[in-house]
C-alpha positions, -999 to 999 in steps of 0.1 A, spaced: -595 494 -434 -626 514 -442 -658 505 -426 -682 517 -455 -705 489 -466 -685 461 -449 -704 466 -417 -736 455 -431 -752 425 -416 -751 405 -448 -713 409 -449 -713 424 -484 -679 438 -494 -672 472 -509 -692 478 -541 -661 488 -561 -636 462 -571 -598 466 -574 -599 477 -611 -622 507 -603 -650 494 -625 -685 497 -611 -701 465 -601 -732 474 -619 -742 502 -644 -746 514 -680 -724 513 -710 -702 542 -698 -688 551 -665 -698 588 -667 -665 597 -684 -676 589 -719 -655 557 -721 -670 532 -745 -678 496 -735 -652 483 -760 -625 504 -743 -636 493 -710 -635 456 -720 -600 462 -735 -588 478 -703 -604 450 -683 -586 423 -703 -553 442 -699 -558 444 -662 -566 408 -659 -535 398 -679 -514 421 -657 -529 406 -626 -523 371 -639 -487 379 -647 -482 394 -612 -498 363 -596 -476 340 -616 -445 359 -606 -456 358 -570 -463 321 -571 -429 315 -587 -412 336 -560 -432 319 -532 -436 282 -539 -453 277 -506 -482 300 -515 -516 287 -509 -546 288 -531 -570 317 -531 -600 316 -508 -624 335 -487 -627 344 -450 -653 354 -426 -657 387 -409 -641 386 -374 -665 384 -344 -672 414 -322 -646 427 -298 -616 420 -320 -610 455 -332 -614 492 -325 -626 519 -349 -611 553 -356 -612 582 -380 -583 593 -402 -575 608 -436 -611 621 -438 -625 586 -435 -647 575 -406 -651 541 -391 -617 527 -399 -607 496 -380 -575 485 -362 -572 449 -351 -585 415 -363 -609 421 -392 -615 386 -405 -609 350 -396 -601 319 -415 -623 289 -418 -603 271 -390 -608 301 -366 -575 320 -369 -579 357 -365 -562 378 -392 -552 414 -388 -551 443 -414 -516 453 -423 -521 482 -448 -533 514 -433 -562 531 -451 -570 502 -475 -605 488 -479 -611 454 -464 -627 424 -481 -631 388 -471 -616 372 -502 -579 368 -509 -561 358 -540 -533 339 -524 -514 334 -491 -479 326 -481 -458 320 -450 -436 350 -443 -399 346 -438 -388 337 -403 -377 364 -379 -381 377 -344 -411 400 -354 -428 372 -373 -424 348 -344 -437 373 -318 -467 384 -339 -475 348 -348 -474 338 -312 -497 367 -301 -522 360 -329 -523 323 -319 -523 329 -281 -551 355 -281 -573 339 -308 -601 331 -283 -599 364 -264 -626 390 -270 -609 421 -258 -609 448 -285 -580 468 -271 -558 436 -270 -565 428 -306 -561 465 -316 -527 465 -299 -518 433 -318 -529 452 -350 -506 481 -341 -477 456 -339 -486 441 -372 -485 476 -389 -453 485 -371 -435 455 -385 -453 445 -417 -470 476 -432 -456 483 -467 -463 520 -464 -447 532 -431 -456 569 -438 -493 562 -442 -492 540 -411 -477 568 -390 -505 592 -399 -531 566 -389 -512 556 -358 -512 592 -346 -550 594 -350 -554 560 -333 -534 571 -302 -554 603 -300 -587 585 -301 -576 555 -281 -551 567 -255 -528 541 -239 -530 517 -268 -493 521 -274 -486 510 -239 -508 479 -243 -489 471 -276 -456 474 -257 -469 452 -230 -478 425 -255 -445 428 -272 -427 422 -240 -450 392 -232 -442 377 -266 -405 383 -260 -406 361 -229 -428 334 -244 -415 331 -280 -386 308 -287 -355 325 -300 -331 296 -300 -324 261 -288 -296 254 -263 -280 220 -265 -251 210 -242 -234 177 -238 -208 160 -217 -193 126 -213 -199 103 -183 -178 73 -193 -149 86 -213 -162 91 -248 -183 60 -247 -215 74 -231 -228 107 -220 -257 130 -220 -273 159 -240 -292 186 -222 -317 205 -243 -338 236 -237 -355 263 -258 -348 299 -248 -363 332 -255 -346 364 -266 -334 370 -231 -317 336 -229 -344 322 -205 -357 287 -208 -393 284 -221 -417 256 -212 -441 240 -236 -420 241 -268 -418 209 -288 -382 199 -297 -364 170 -314 -329 156 -312 -313 134 -338 -280 116 -335 -259 113 -367 -230 88 -362 -221 57 -341 -243 64 -310 -279 60 -299 -300 77 -273 -310 54 -244 -343 37 -245 -372 56 -229 -403 40 -212 -390 5 -220 -385 11 -256 -354 5 -277 -324 28 -281 -330 52 -309 -313 79 -330 -342 103 -324 -358 116 -293 -384 143 -289 -403 160 -262 -417 193 -248 -394 218 -231 -395 227 -194 -382 257 -175 -350 238 -170 -329 217 -194 -341 182 -202 -315 155 -202 -311 126 -227 -284 100 -222 -266 82 -251 -242 54 -256 -217 48 -283 -222 19 -307 -188 22 -324 -161 47 -330 -162 80 -350 -177 115 -351 -212 122 -338 -234 152 -345 -265 159 -325 -290 178 -347 -316 198 -328 -349 213 -339 -377 231 -322 -411 246 -331 -414 283 -336 -446 302 -347 -447 317 -382 -471 343 -397 -491 339 -429 -499 368 -452 -532 368 -471 -530 388 -503 -562 409 -508 -571 445 -515 -562 449 -478 -535 424 -471 -538 405 -438 -514 390 -413 -523 361 -391 -508 331 -373 -497 306 -399 -483 275 -383 -455 260 -361 -424 253 -381 -394 233 -371 -362 253 -368 -331 230 -372 -295 233 -364 -265 212 -353 -266 213 -316 -233 196 -306 -206 175 -322 -182 151 -305 -162 120 -310 -172 86 -295 -156 52 -291 -171 22 -275 -141 -1 -274 -109 9 -256 -73 -2 -253 -62 -10 -217 -26 -7 -208 -3 -22 -181 27 -5 -166 49 -26 -144 79 -20 -122 98 -47 -104 92 -43 -67 129 -49 -60 156 -46 -87 180 -68 -66 166 -100 -51 187 -125 -31 185 -162 -35 156 -178 -18 135 -146 -16 101 -140 -31 97 -119 -63 70 -93 -67 59 -68 -94 40 -35 -91 14 -35 -118 -6 -3 -127 -37 -3 -149 -42 23 -176 -55 31 -210 -37 40 -242 -48 63 -270 -63 98 -268 -99 86 -273 -96 54 -252 -115 53 -219 -120 26 -194 -157 18 -190 -169 26 -155 -166 -4 -132 -156 -28 -160 -134 -56 -145 -104 -68 -164 -80 -96 -153 -43 -93 -161 -19 -123 -159 18 -121 -154 45 -146 -165 79 -146 -147 111 -159 -163 143 -165 -144 178 -178 -149 185 -155 -178 223 -149 -182 235 -114 -180 250 -115 -214 216 -124 -229 199 -90 -221 201 -84 -258 172 -109 -262 146 -82 -255 115 -89 -275 85 -66 -284 51 -79 -292 40 -73 -327 8 -53 -336 -22 -75 -329 -1 -104 -316 -19 -125 -290 -3 -135 -258 -2 -171 -269 18 -163 -300 41 -140 -282 50 -166 -255 56 -191 -283 81 -167 -298 98 -163 -264 99 -201 -260 117 -205 -294 143 -181 -280 149 -206 -252 128 -192 -223 98 -205 -204 80 -191 -174 91 -203 -140 63 -185 -121 30 -167 -125 9 -139 -111 -25 -122 -116 -42 -89 -108 -78 -76 -113 -85 -40 -122 -118 -21 -124 -104 12 -138 -73 31 -148 -47 42 -123 -52 12 -100 -20 -4 -86 -14 -39 -73 17 -56 -59 17 -91 -72 39 -119 -58 49 -147 -81 37 -182 -74 49 -215 -88 29 -241 -106 14 -254 -73 3 -220 -62 30 -217 -36 52 -186 -32 80 -187 -58 115 -182 -44 145 -173 -65 171 -201 -71 205 -201 -56 221 -201 -90 209 -166 -96 204 -149 -130 183 -122 -145 145 -124 -140 118 -106 -159 80 -103 -162 56 -104 -192 21 -92 -185 -10 -96 -206 -47 -88 -207 -60 -117 -228 -92 -105 -245 -104 -141 -249 -102 -148 -212 -123 -118 -201 -160 -117 -192 -186 -115 -219 -192 -79 -210 -155 -70 -212 -152 -87 -245 -175 -60 -260 -149 -34 -251 -115 -51 -254 -110 -63 -289 -73 -73 -288 -48 -87 -264 -25 -63 -245 10 -77 -241 41 -61 -225 76 -68 -238 100 -96 -228 130 -83 -209 116 -49 -204 140 -30 -182 114 -17 -158 100 -51 -150 133 -70 -148 154 -77 -118 187 -94 -109 185 -125 -87 217 -127 -68 235 -160 -66 244 -176 -33 281 -186 -30 293 -216 -10 328 -217 5 347 -246 22 383 -245 34 408 -264 56 440 -251 70 471 -271 62 482 -273 99 457 -274 127 486 -274 152 520 -257 148 548 -240 167 559 -205 167 578 -198 136 559 -222 114 546 -213 80 508 -214 78 486 -220 47 449 -226 37 430 -243 9 397 -227 0 371 -241 -23 344 -216 -37 313 -225 -57 281 -206 -67 295 -177 -87 278 -172 -121 299 -184 -151 322 -157 -162 318 -137 -130 340 -107 -129 336 -99 -166 301 -84 -166 305 -46 -169 270 -38 -158 240 -24 -177 227 11 -170 194 4 -188 186 -25 -165 201 -7 -135 225 -37 -129 260 -28 -116 292 -43 -128 307 -75 -112 330 -71 -82 359 -92 -94 378 -95 -61 373 -116 -29 395 -113 2 412 -137 26 421 -123 60 442 -140 87 434 -132 124 453 -139 156 437 -142 190 452 -152 224 469 -139 255 502 -122 245 515 -125 281 504 -160 291 505 -189 265 486 -210 290 457 -186 287 454 -187 249 425 -211 250 404 -184 266 404 -166 233 395 -195 211 376 -180 181 338 -177 187 310 -163 166 305 -161 129 317 -125 125 352 -112 125 361 -95 158 372 -60 164 409 -55 169 421 -52 205 449 -66 228 437 -101 223 426 -99 186 448 -87 158 444 -87 120 476 -103 106 469 -94 70 444 -94 41 451 -106 6 430 -104 -26 419 -133 -48 397 -136 -79 360 -139 -71 354 -170 -91 346 -206 -86 374 -230 -79 402 -239 -54 424 -212 -38 457 -218 -21 466 -191 5 501 -189 19 531 -211 13 543 -187 -13 513 -191 -36 506 -158 -54 475 -137 -48 452 -121 -75 480 -96 -83 507 -122 -86 524 -115 -53 535 -146 -34 519 -148 1 539 -161 31 521 -163 65 544 -170 95 532 -178 130 552 -152 150 536 -158 184 516 -184 203 478 -183 200 450 -190 175 454 -182 138 421 -181 117 416 -178 79 385 -159 68 374 -158 31 349 -131 23 332 -115 -7 315 -81 -4 288 -89 -30 276 -72 -61 244 -69 -81 247 -105 -93 261 -123 -63 251 -121 -26 278 -111 0 294 -142 14 321 -152 40 334 -181 59 327 -182 96 352 -169 121 345 -198 144 349 -224 117 372 -250 133 385 -261 99 400 -227 95 418 -226 129 455 -233 136 467 -236 172 503 -223 176 523 -232 207 559 -226 219 583 -256 217 595 -266 252 632 -282 253 637 -312 278 662 -312 308 694 -335 301 700 -365 326 733 -369 347 758 -394 331 770 -425 351 805 -425 368 830 -447 349 845 -464 380 812 -474 393 789 -497 373 755 -484 368 727 -503 383 703 -516 357 671 -498 359 638 -515 363 620 -518 330 591 -495 328 561 -489 305 571 -472 273 561 -435 272 543 -417 244 568 -398 224 566 -360 228 552 -341 199 585 -324 194 615 -332 172 651 -342 184 667 -365 214 697 -363 240 726 -384 223 750 -382 253 726 -398 277 720 -427 253 757 -433 248 763 -434 286 735 -458 292 749 -481 264 785 -482 280 771 -491 314 750 -519 299 781 -533 281 802 -532 313 776 -550 333 773 -577 306 810 -583 305 813 -586 343 785 -611 345 801 -632 317 834 -634 336 816 -646 368 798 -674 350 829 -686 332 849 -689 366 821 -709 382 820 -733 353 857 -741 357 
């Protein structure tokens, strides 16, 4: 960095070249060396230099061609004395044709404006900071600033650290505070030079869409503004359109002091990588007698910012639970339907509306629970229902629900073909739902996300219920009127039980209990035990059986099979256990037969009415008649005036003596009259 002749106004470089040969002169160099020897040495030096240059070019394929520079303008360097040399310079000594200032990097070397080659130095923190300082201050004309930059160049790039330390000591002695200015510039570069790029991402709609935040940071981790960056998506996703343009795989921009957000949307399913890059300054080294360092260019630094998995389509799911597992005949049927998604990477698009439709089947026999059917992979709802139909089942009612996201629940009541509320039939049976999201029946928007039908199984335990049958009972007592001591009996006709009732053992999977195989028949007495004339005050009233008290008493209860058919109760007919049943009217009053069934999971509770007159027997006490006085034999009985015949008493038996006496009197009177008539005729 000697001043020597380089400070001349004509810009002439030092008179001696790199080989040590005088630029001008006689045949010898003052040492007695012949011109031939000199030429030989020159040829060898040229060959050596050529080989060195070739090796350098091979090692640095990015090297530029040789060229010349201009001397730097004023106020870009300071001078100092060191190693016995005066007028040495520290700072920017030359500048390139495009105006870039370049700084000396070899202490004590003579400067010149020509260079044999140049190359971009390897990336690194020092190269970025020095490159940024050289570029940032290229238009400044403050000698101390440029001298401080020159100090930093030597600190980080001088090939002879020992020589530099000697010169640096002299520089600080002659220019106090220059080290502080260099440190200040180094800190400034630290805050302004990019050290890395920060890319963060998150999902806003499952793994279907999301955003990427990008920012370039310095060595302190702080965001830097004004740095050009680029993001590139690799995989099935695109960044959203900007400024009315189309969605693209690449976006770029300039950083701010806070992260910049770019949104994206999946275009399919698979892995996505977001590659990021940003511009960072690099330094260029110019090879000369005095090598130089200056700002080279902004180079893109690339890395993979983030990686994630995306999927545009999704698989919705339906979970259903029967609102009531036991439903009585004539009641409505409802199902609780919950929306959801299936699969780890399946996510419901925000606000997307889907319509689910339910199909309700009834009248399924309990012994056909084995007919459970699962939809096949990819099977449509139409094909699945066709398979169910071939098994012998068709829907009896329908329902629908609309969902706009997972985790939503709807209670859906079944309706018939006319849209009226469906009510379960009296015949009972098992009922079950099949639910489906038919992809072909969704909106055009939804069809982009739902690619196949979603179908629930047939006879799934959670969405099945037992519809209890309604039993009908009719009965007539054998005697509606009887006397104390009479035998009572009843004939009961039952209908409505499912076929084979009493044999179903229940099913834990479907939460349906076993059949109750027994029904009961009870006989009640009501009346006034002390006054038969007051029995009518206790004639049975109301549908329910009474509580036992002085005027109401349970005579007995017998068990009979809970099946359809005719049942004889009393008169010695056996009960369900084979025991003959005899029912005797032991006192006056009312006797009532009541048939009842407690109910089970397949049949509703049922009973005949307590006040059913067809089930009543009125029992009275038999009253014997007073006997009449017989006629005296010596006195004829006067014939009685004929009278209207009386209604016979509703009792059995007559007075035989009275009839005999009346007959004798009648014969005596007849004989007497016959004798009188015969005497007169004579």
